C-alpha positions in Angstrom: -0.1 0.1 0.2 1.5 3.3 -1.1 2.6 5.8 1.5 1.4 9.1 0.5 2.5 12.6 1.8 -0.3 14.4 3.8 -1.5 17.9 2.2 -1.1 19.1 5.7 1.8 21.4 5.7 5.2 19.8 6.6 8.1 21.4 8.3 12.0 21.6 7.3 13.5 19.7 10.2 17.0 18.4 11.2 17.5 15.6 13.5 20.8 15.7 15.4 23.0 12.9 16.5 20.4 10.0 16.4 21.3 6.5 15.7 19.3 5.1 13.1 18.2 1.4 12.9 18.7 -0.2 9.7 16.1 -1.6 7.2 15.2 -4.9 9.0 16.3 -3.5 12.6 19.8 -5.3 11.9 22.2 -2.4 13.1 22.3 1.1 14.0 24.3 3.9 12.4 24.8 7.7 13.8 23.4 10.2 11.4 22.1 13.7 11.1 18.6 13.6 9.2 17.5 16.6 6.9 13.6 16.6 6.2 12.2 18.8 3.8 8.8 19.0 1.9 7.7 15.8 3.9 10.5 13.5 2.8 14.0 12.9 4.1 16.3 15.1 2.0 19.5 14.2 3.3 21.7 11.9 5.9 24.9 13.1 6.9 27.5 12.1 9.3 27.2 14.0 12.6 30.6 16.1 12.1 29.5 17.0 8.5 27.5 20.0 7.7 25.4 20.7 4.4 24.1 23.9 3.1 20.5 23.9 3.4 17.7 26.6 4.2 17.5 27.0 7.8 15.4 24.0 9.6 12.4 25.2 11.5 12.8 22.6 14.1 15.9 21.0 15.3 15.5 17.9 17.3 18.4 16.9 19.7 18.5 13.0 19.3 21.7 12.4 21.1 21.5 9.2 23.1 18.3 8.4 21.1 17.2 5.8 18.6 15.6 6.8 15.3 13.4 4.2 13.8 10.7 3.7 11.3 7.4 4.3 12.8 6.0 1.4 15.0 3.2 -0.8 13.7 0.5 -2.1 16.0 -2.0 -5.1 14.8 -4.6 -4.4 17.0 -6.2 -1.0 18.2 -9.7 -0.3 19.3 -11.3 3.0 19.4 -15.0 2.4 20.4 -14.5 3.5 24.1 -14.2 5.5 26.3 -16.2 8.7 25.6 -19.7 9.5 24.9 -18.8 10.8 21.3 -17.2 8.5 18.8 -15.3 11.5 17.2 -13.5 12.7 20.2 -12.6 9.2 21.2 -11.0 8.5 17.9 -9.0 11.7 18.2 -7.7 11.1 21.8 -6.4 7.5 21.1 -4.9 8.4 17.7 -2.7 11.2 19.8 -2.0 8.3 22.1 -0.8 6.2 19.3 1.7 9.1 18.3 2.7 9.4 21.8 3.8 6.0 21.7 5.7 6.1 18.4 3.0 4.3 16.6 2.2 5.6 13.1 0.3 2.6 11.3 -2.2 0.5 13.0 -4.9 -2.1 12.3 -8.5 -1.7 13.9 -10.7 -4.6 14.5 -14.1 -4.4 13.2 -16.2 -4.2 16.6 -16.4 -0.5 16.4 -19.4 1.6 17.0 -21.0 1.1 14.3 -19.4 -2.2 13.2 -17.4 -2.3 10.0 -19.4 -4.4 8.2 -20.4 -1.9 5.4 -18.3 0.3 3.1 -19.9 3.6 4.3 -18.9 2.9 7.8 -15.2 2.0 6.8 -15.1 5.2 4.7 -16.3 7.3 7.5 -13.7 5.9 9.9 -10.9 6.4 7.6 -11.8 10.0 6.7 -12.1 11.0 10.3 -8.7 9.4 11.0 -7.2 11.1 8.2 -8.5 14.5 9.0 -6.5 14.5 12.1 -3.1 13.8 10.1 -1.7 11.6 12.7 -1.6 7.7 13.0 -2.9 5.9 9.7 -5.8 3.4 10.3 -5.9 0.3 8.4 -9.1 -1.3 9.3 -10.4 -4.8 9.4 -13.9 -5.5 8.0 -16.4 -7.8 9.6 -16.4 -11.1 8.5 -20.2 -11.6 9.2 -22.8 -8.9 9.3 -23.1 -7.1 12.6 -20.3 -10.0 13.8 -23.6 -12.2 14.2 -22.0 -15.2 13.0 -24.6 -15.8 10.3 -24.4 -13.8 7.0 -21.2 -13.2 5.3 -20.5 -9.7 4.5 -19.7 -8.1 0.9 -15.9 -8.4 1.5 -15.0 -7.3 -2.0 -16.8 -4.1 -1.5 -15.4 -3.8 2.0 -11.9 -4.2 0.6 -12.5 -1.5 -2.2 -13.4 0.8 0.9 -9.9 0.3 2.3 -10.3 -2.9 4.6 -7.1 -4.8 4.6 -8.8 -8.1 6.0 -11.4 -9.6 7.5 -12.2 -10.5 11.2 -14.8 -11.5 13.8 -12.8 -9.3 16.5 -13.4 -11.3 19.7 -16.8 -12.6 18.7 -16.6 -16.3 18.4 -18.0 -17.7 15.2 -20.0 -20.6 16.5 -21.3 -22.4 13.0 -18.3 -24.0 11.6 -20.2 -24.2 8.0 -20.4 -20.3 8.1 -16.6 -20.1 8.9 -15.7 -22.8 6.2 -17.9 -20.5 3.5 -16.2 -17.4 4.7 -12.8 -18.8 4.3 -13.6 -20.1 1.0 -14.6 -16.7 -0.1 -12.0 -14.9 1.2 -9.5 -17.3 -0.5 -11.0 -16.7 -3.8 -10.0 -13.1 -3.5 -6.7 -13.8 -1.9 -8.1 -11.8 1.3 -6.3 -12.3 4.7 -8.5 -13.4 7.7 -7.7 -12.5 11.1 -9.3 -14.6 13.6 -9.1 -14.9 17.7 -9.2 -18.9 18.5 -11.8 -19.4 21.2 -14.7 -22.0 21.9 -17.6 -20.1 22.5 -19.1 -22.8 24.8 -15.8 -23.8 26.8 -15.3 -20.0 27.4 -19.2 -19.1 28.3 -19.3 -17.0 31.4 -15.6 -16.7 32.3 -13.2 -14.3 32.4 -10.2 -15.7 33.9 -7.7 -18.6 33.3 -8.9 -21.9 34.5 -6.4 -22.9 37.1 -5.4 -22.3 40.7 -6.1 -18.7 40.7 -9.7 -19.1 39.6 -10.2 -21.9 42.2 -8.8 -19.9 44.9 -11.3 -17.0 43.7 -14.3 -19.0 43.3 -14.6 -18.0 39.6 -15.5 -19.7 36.5 -12.3 -20.3 34.2 -11.5 -20.4 30.8 -9.6 -23.8 30.0 -6.5 -23.4 27.7 -8.3 -26.2 25.4 -10.9 -23.4 25.0 -8.2 -21.7 22.6 -6.4 -24.9 21.2 -9.7 -26.9 20.1 -10.8 -23.8 18.2 -7.5 -23.3 16.6 -7.2 -26.8 15.5 -10.6 -26.0 13.7 -9.1 -23.0 12.2 -6.0 -24.4 11.0 -7.8 -27.5 9.3 -10.1 -25.1 7.5 -7.2 -23.0 6.5 -5.6 -25.8 5.0 -8.5 -26.9 3.2 -9.3 -23.6 1.7 -5.9 -22.3 1.2 -6.8 -19.0 2.8 -4.0 -16.4 4.2 -4.6 -16.7 7.9 -3.7 -14.5 10.7 -4.2 -15.9 14.2 -4.9 -13.0 16.6 -3.6 -13.0 20.3 -2.5 -16.5 21.1 -2.1 -17.1 24.7 -1.1 -20.8 25.5 2.0 -23.3 25.0 -0.1 -25.5 23.1 -1.3 -22.9 20.7 2.3 -22.0 19.9 2.9 -25.6 19.1 0.0 -25.7 16.8 1.2 -22.7 15.1 4.9 -24.1 14.6 3.5 -27.2 13.2 1.2 -25.5 10.6 3.9 -23.4 9.5 6.3 -26.3 9.0 3.3 -27.9 7.1 3.3 -24.9 4.8 0.3 -23.3 5.9 0.0 -19.6 5.1 -0.3 -18.7 8.5 0.8 -15.7 10.9 0.3 -14.8 14.4 0.5 -12.3 17.2 0.7 -11.7 20.8 -0.1 -9.0 23.0 2.8 -7.4 24.9 1.2 -7.8 28.4 0.7 -11.6 27.8 4.7 -11.7 27.7 4.8 -10.0 31.2 2.0 -11.2 33.1 0.1 -14.5 34.4 -3.0 -15.5 36.1 -1.3 -14.6 39.4 -1.6 -10.7 38.4 -5.3 -11.1 38.7 -4.5 -10.9 42.4 -7.7 -10.4 44.6 -10.2 -9.9 41.8 -7.9 -7.0 40.0 -10.3 -6.1 37.0 -7.6 -4.1 35.3 -6.0 -7.8 34.9 -9.3 -8.7 33.0 -8.2 -9.5 29.4 -9.1 -11.4 26.5 -7.7 -13.9 26.2 -7.0 -14.2 29.7 -3.6 -14.3 31.3 -2.3 -17.9 31.4 0.3 -19.9 33.6 4.0 -19.1 33.8 4.5 -22.3 31.6 2.3 -20.4 28.7 4.1 -17.1 29.1 7.6 -18.8 28.7 6.2 -20.5 25.7 4.9 -17.4 24.3 8.4 -15.7 24.6 10.2 -18.7 23.0 7.6 -18.5 20.0 8.4 -14.6 19.6 12.1 -15.4 19.8 12.0 -18.6 17.2 9.6 -16.9 14.9 6.7 -18.9 15.5 5.0 -15.8 16.6 5.5 -12.9 14.0 4.8 -9.8 16.0 4.0 -8.3 19.2 0.9 -5.7 19.5 -0.7 -3.5 22.0 -4.2 -5.0 22.0 -5.2 -1.6 23.1 -8.9 -1.6 24.5 -9.8 1.6 26.3 -12.6 1.0 28.9 -14.6 3.3 30.8 -14.1 3.2 34.7 -17.6 2.4 35.5 -17.3 -0.7 33.2 -14.3 -1.9 35.2 -15.3 -1.3 38.6 -17.5 -3.9 38.7 -17.3 -7.6 40.1 -14.5 -9.4 38.3 -16.6 -11.6 36.3 -18.9 -8.6 35.2 -16.0 -6.3 34.1 -15.3 -5.7 30.6 -12.2 -7.4 29.6 -9.1 -5.3 27.8 -6.2 -3.1 28.8 -4.7 0.0 27.0 -1.5 -0.3 25.5 -0.6 2.2 22.9 2.0 4.1 25.2 3.1 1.0 26.6 4.0 -1.1 23.5 7.7 0.3 23.1 8.5 0.4 26.7 6.9 -3.1 27.6 8.6 -4.6 24.5 12.0 -3.0 25.6 11.8 -4.3 29.1 10.8 -7.7 28.0 13.8 -7.7 25.5 16.3 -6.7 28.3 14.9 -9.7 30.4 15.4 -11.9 27.5 18.9 -10.4 26.6 18.0 -10.0 23.0 19.1 -6.8 21.1 17.4 -3.6 20.8 17.2 -4.2 16.8 15.6 -7.7 17.2 13.2 -6.0 19.7 12.2 -3.2 17.7 11.7 -5.6 14.4 8.9 -7.1 16.2 7.0 -4.0 16.6 8.1 -2.4 13.3 8.8 -4.3 9.9 7.4 -7.7 11.1 3.7 -6.4 11.8 4.0 -4.2 8.6 4.6 -7.3 6.6 1.5 -8.8 8.0 -0.5 -5.8 7.2 0.9 -5.7 3.7 2.3 -2.0 4.1 4.4 -0.2 1.9 6.8 0.8 4.7 9.2 3.6 4.0 12.8 3.1 4.8 15.0 5.8 6.5 16.8 7.0 3.3 16.8 9.9 1.0 13.7 10.5 -0.9 11.5 8.3 1.3 8.5 9.7 3.3 9.9 11.0 6.9 8.0 8.7 9.0 10.1 8.5 12.1 9.9 7.3 15.8 12.7 9.2 18.0 13.0 7.4 21.4 15.5 7.2 24.2 15.9 3.2 25.0 17.7 4.0 28.2 15.0 6.3 29.9 13.3 4.6 32.7 10.1 5.8 34.1 7.1 4.9 36.6 3.8 4.5 35.2 1.0 6.2 37.0 -2.5 7.5 35.8 -1.3 10.9 35.1 1.3 10.1 32.3 -0.8 8.4 29.9 -2.2 10.3 27.1 -5.2 7.8 26.4 -8.6 8.5 27.8 -8.5 4.8 28.8 -6.7 4.4 32.1 -7.2 0.6 32.4 -3.8 -1.0 32.6 -2.3 -3.4 35.4 0.9 -1.9 34.9 0.6 1.2 37.6 3.6 1.5 39.7 6.0 -0.5 37.4 9.3 0.8 36.2 9.5 0.8 32.4 12.0 1.3 30.0 11.9 3.5 26.9 10.4 6.7 26.3 9.2 8.3 22.8 10.7 11.7 22.4 9.3 12.8 19.1 7.1 11.0 16.4 7.2 12.4 12.8 4.6 11.6 10.4 5.1 12.7 6.7 7.6 15.4 7.8 5.3 16.7 10.5 6.2 16.8 14.1 2.8 15.3 15.5 4.2 14.4 19.2 5.0 16.4 21.0 2.5 19.0 19.7 4.2 22.5 19.4 2.8 25.4 21.2 
């Protein structure tokens, strides 16, 4: 998909002393970056000056990394806020505050993305703000009701990059089979969250020692793997391009690994919070740790980490889901599941990478070009002539998360009080400084 320069006025800008991460996140090189007319005009060594018209903005990027914009495969906008438009604006700003410039939106918006008009309205509203760019997923079935297929071809023409049921289980296997056949005939990618609707009914926590201690109904691991096996078998039969969303169990990692070795065209992601937390982080009915899928065991968390490191899991996402306080401040079984993560994707990924002793370049690849490949983006490199889409961050900046240093309207995160590593200094989209905003 072509990256176009926004019609909004861009600034002449100079970024001084930053270390640029290479095309595939393989290495870093210290360069000064000159930006003009929305594109990278020149790259020079730090001690080499070039004759240019005066820069309107000079950004000191010493001790910082300059990377391509981050990419997120799961961001929701439907809550909080009583007005859809204001919620969209605030969460798009939260995205750029987290260095994210490209994101995929599941179809469970309000209204649902099951008609071309809804998709076009969402895209136009997002484009009007000139911040992060949305690549929506269309609904696989009308109203996500699991019975009637949507007009996928029309939704694709309206701008959908794939089709999904979001977190709504598709109960009828025949409908799923026909949907995958339809998508395969047009070479559309289908994004599915594996969950058995019956084994997971009425539960919001992993079925294990914590659910037993709290007296809560639990979701067994097999609720995910049983449905995943069905999805993979149908994908094999239809030849569809499949993306599995947010796996959470060790058995799911093994199933995806085998499917890839068998030649299935399948990718998958994991939420960054599942790489950090387990069922024990539910504590005593802590609803900020109510998520979909639920946090699992330490064995599962370790397997997810191994899956990311060996390439079984293709990328890491935020699974950003802002929830109103009144819908979280309920008994655990009644609270709406979900956590915010746009501004936490980078620091949580870096903190996780430090614990795993993997390089900064490896960590950044998991939230940049790897998800960009899944979303089929034309993803501009940091080189002369390309669109200036850049994230500048200090990887050694440590900070404590509290409820005052999140831009998102949603404040539902279990990471309050955590010391996080990595802070975005600036986000540039098409040559415009969109974060921080200038006075």
